[in-house]
N, C-alpha and C positions, 0 to 999 in steps of 0.2 A: 757365656751363653754366647751362642752361635747369631752373628750379623752376617747381616747378607744387601751390601751397598746397593741403588739402582741409580737411577734419574742422569747417569752424565752421559753426552753428546754430545756434540759438533755447534759453538755459536761463534759470532759476529761479535769484535765487539764493543762494550756495553752493551750487550744478552743481556739473559737471567738467565737462570739454570737450577731446577731444584732439586737436588741429591734429596737420599732416606737412605736411612739405613734402621730393617728391620729384622725384626727374631719374631719365633713360635712359644721361649721360654717364659714363664707363669715371674721368675725373677728380675724379669727385666729390669723394674725400679730399684731393684740395689746395686746399680748400676749406675755408676756416672760415665757418663759415654764419650767421647771426644772425637776430632777430624779433624785428621791431617791428611797433613799431601807430597810427593813422591814425582819427581817432573825426575827428566832422563840424564845423569848424570850429578848429582846433587840429593842431596841429605836430607830425608823425610821432615818436614817443618810443622811444628804446629799451627794448626786452622784455627779447633776452638771447643770448650770441651761445656756440658753441661751437664748437671747438680739432678741425683735421682728426682727430685721433682719440678723440676725446670726453673725452678728461682731464682737460683745463680748459674752463670754464664762466665766466657772468658772468652777472649780475640786472638789470634796474635796481628800482632801491628800492621805486617802485609796487607791483612783484610778487615780493619776495624771499621766502623765506616760503612761497606759495602754487602757484609756479610753476615746474615740472620741468624743464629744454631734456635733450636725448641725442643721438645717431646711431646707426646700421651699418650703418657704410659699408659691409655684405655689399646691404645693402639700398637700395644709394642713398637711404636715407632719414633727415633729419632730424626728429623730434616738441619739440611744449612741450603737457606736462602739463599742464593749466590747472586747479588746483580753486579749494573756496571763492570762486567766481567773484563777484561785487558791479557791480554795474550801471556802475560809473565802467568796467570792461573791455568796454563795448561800444567795437570801434571795425572796421575790417578792416583782420585781418593780414595783412603779411607779412613770408617768407623773404627773404634778402639771402645772396648769396656774395662773400664776398674769399677771391680766388687768395694765397694767399702758402708762405713756406716755413718758417714757423715753425709749432706747436707749440703753442701755447697762443693765450688772448683774455686782454687786457686795454685798463681806462677807458684805456688814449692811442691804441687805433685803434679797435675793435671795436663802441664805443656810440656811434660816429659815424657817418651813411648815406652821408657819401660817403668811407667805407672801403669802402669792397661795389660789388663792378664789375657785379653780377650781379642783377634779382627780374625777384619771383614779380606772379599780375598778384594774389594781394588775397586773402581771406577772410574776410567777414563773423561777426565774431560779436558778436548782443545777447542782454546780459542782463538781463531781465526783475526788478523786486524785489517 
């Protein structure tokens, strides 16, 4: 599945941004979708994942309670609402798709980038202090 991220930008600490991950492909609901981020000089980090129908979600420890992942399969879009942003959240954010028969996400699979089949090009988020 081809994925396109949008919604990144520059925001002050404490502010909010909402990222989108969209596709035109009708098979979108066959995919669990994950968000990862990568800051300069650092490894790619798991941020959040959502199951095929949106009923199951998973978050990285550094974003729990601040970020919310959701999806609208009618719009072929996954969202990442980011609140209470910190300078440490500055990174390129990528969404990724994992073709799966399961309608849940777990830390056995969806937190690992190697489990994903498709990746978007990324969108930059910069949080100023």
